[in-house]
N, C-alpha and C positions, 0 to 999 in steps of 0.2 A: 706431307700434307701441304698443298698449294692453296694459299688464301688469295682470293680475288674480290674486288668490289665492283659490282655492276651498278651503274648509276645513270640518272637522267636529270635534266634541269629544265625549268621554265623561266622565261626572261621577259623583259619589257620590249625587246626587239632583237635585232640581229647582230648588232655591233657594239661591243662594250667600249670601244674607243670613241664612239660618238655619244657616250653617256647612258647607254642601255645598262640595265642592272639585272642581277639575279633575283628572282622572287620565290623560287621553290627548288628544293633538291631532294631527291629520293635515292638512297643507297641500300643495296642488298649485299650481305656478306655471303660468299660461297667458299666452301672448302672442297677441293678436287671437283669443282663445277657442280656441287650439290648445295643448294641454299640451306643455311643453318637456321634460319628464322630470325637472325639478328638484322635489324634495319636501322638506318638513320634517316629521318624525314623531318623537314622543317620548311615553313613558309617564312619569308623575309619582307620586311617593310623596305621598299626600294628607295624611299626618300625622294620620290619624284612622281610624275603623273603616269598613268597607264594608257598607252595608245589603244584606240578602239580595235585595231586589227590584231593586236597581241591578245587583248582580252577575249576576242572572238575565238582564238585558238585554245586557250587554257581556261577561260572563265574566271580568272582571278582579277577582281576589281580593287581599286585603291581603297574603297570603303572596307573591303574584307581584310586587306593587308595592313591597314593603318595601325592596328594594335599588335601586330606581329613584331618579333624581335628584329633588330638590325643585324646584318650579316656579322659584323664585328663582335656582337654579343654571343654568337654561336660558333665562331671560327675555331676556337680551341676544341670544342666538342666534336666538330666535323673532322678536324685534323687527327684527333685521338682515334676516331672510328676508322678512318681510312688508313691510318698508320703508314707503313711503307709498301703496302700491297699494290699490285698491278690494278689499274682502273679501266673498266670496260664500259664503253659508251657507243651509241649509234651516231656516227659522224662526230667522233670524239674530239676533234680539233675545236669544234664550236663550244662544247661543254667545258673543255680545258681552258679555253680563252676566257670564259666568263668566271670560272672559279678563280683563276689566277689574277684576273682583274680585281675581284673582290678581296683577295688576299693582299694584293699590293695596296689597295685603298686603306686597309687596316694595319699595314706595316708588317705583314707576315711574308715568309718566303714562299715563292711559287711552287706548285707541284711539278716535278720534273716530267717533261713529255716522254722521257724514256719509259715511263710507267704506263703509257697510253696504249690501250688495245681498242682498235676501231673496228666494230662489226660491219660497217659499210665496206671497208677495205677487204675484210675476209669474204663477205658475200660477193663482192665484185670478182674476186678470184675464182670463187666456186660457180658463179652464175653470170658470166660475162654477157652484157647486153640486156639482162633482165632488170625489172624494176627493183629498186633497192630500198624503198621506204619501209619503215617498220610494219605498216599495215600490209604491204605487198608480201613481205617475207614471212609474216605470220600466216598469211593465207597459203603461201607455198608449202609451209611445214605443218599446216593443220593446227596451229595454235589458236585457241579460242580467244577472240578479242571482242566478243559481242557486248561486253560491259564497258567498252571504251567509247564513250560518246564525245568526250573532249580529251585533250592532252592533259596528263597529270604526271608529275615526276615519279612518284612511287609506283603508280600503276604501270607506267611505261617501262620502269626499271624491272618490274616483275615479268612483263612480257619479254623484255630484252634478255633476261636471265634464261628463259626457256629457249629463246631463239639462239642464244650464244651456245647453249649445250648442243642444239641441233646442228649448228654450223661446225661444231668441233667433233661431230661423229654421232651425236644423238644416243640412240639405244646401245651403241657399242660401249659407251661409258658405263651403262648399267651392267652389261655383261662382264666388263672388267671388274667392277666392284663385286659382282656375284662370285667371280672366280677367286678374288681375294678372300671373300668370306668362306668359300669352300676350303681354301688352303688353311685358313685359321681353324675351321672345324676339324679338318683332318689332323692338324698338329695337336689339337686338343685330345682327339681320340687316341692318337699314338701315345701321348703323354699318359693318359689314363691307363691304357693297356700295359705300358711298360712298368707301371707301378704295382701290378698284380703279382703276388708271390706264388710261384708255381711249385707244386709238390711232386717230386720225382719218386716213382715206385720202382722196385726191383723187377726185372723182366720175369714173366711167368714161364715155367718149363713147358716146351712143346714136344719133347721126345716121347715116342710111344712106350708104354709100359711093357713088361715081360708078358703079361697076360694078353695085351692087345697084339703083340707080335705072334704069339702062339695061335690066336684065333685067325689071324691073317694067313699064316702058313697052312692051317687046316682048310681054309676056304680055297686057297690057290691049288691045293692038292686035288681038289675035286674036278679040275679041268683035264680033259683027255687030249694029250699031245698039244699043249698050248703053243701058239706060234712063237712066243718069246723064249721057248725052251729049245728051239731048233738051232 
């Protein structure tokens, strides 16, 4: 069973080194690329102002975020959820940069980039020259995003989880799981069948009786010069 975390973040800007902060994170747990229903979602008070251009993207105002926990207060919960699983994000270097900046600010170890899975890089290999935004790729693969009016970390993570499955083979994964289920059912049937106690009976006699042989000889005597007697 392979556990992966698909996630997305929202921030106050584009560069944590210039003072931009994380304001939202949404994580979805997947096993064998199937969502389990377990999620981690949290808003954070960035302890700074919110630029108008950033608010226009995700709709999160300082008034809304002012009573939310600081990242340091939820860091342990986040680290416990992601554990040591690979982490999947769209343009993952951006999200890793912000998470690791926040972890550094509160004295935690950074998340190793060896765990990073970037769906932009995967999509670029599969569709060179195509548009690689989340919206464009969802349209390409027929993923419904009609409810996405603004960016939101958990909503975008949910869309990305669907996109990630498609980029890795889509329905073929479902066929593989179905085949595994069929194997399991077959094994179960074999197990049940092998546990049945069979009753062995003595073979019934099939030789003709003396009376039957006499009647047969009488019948054959009625033929005049049969071919088998020549």
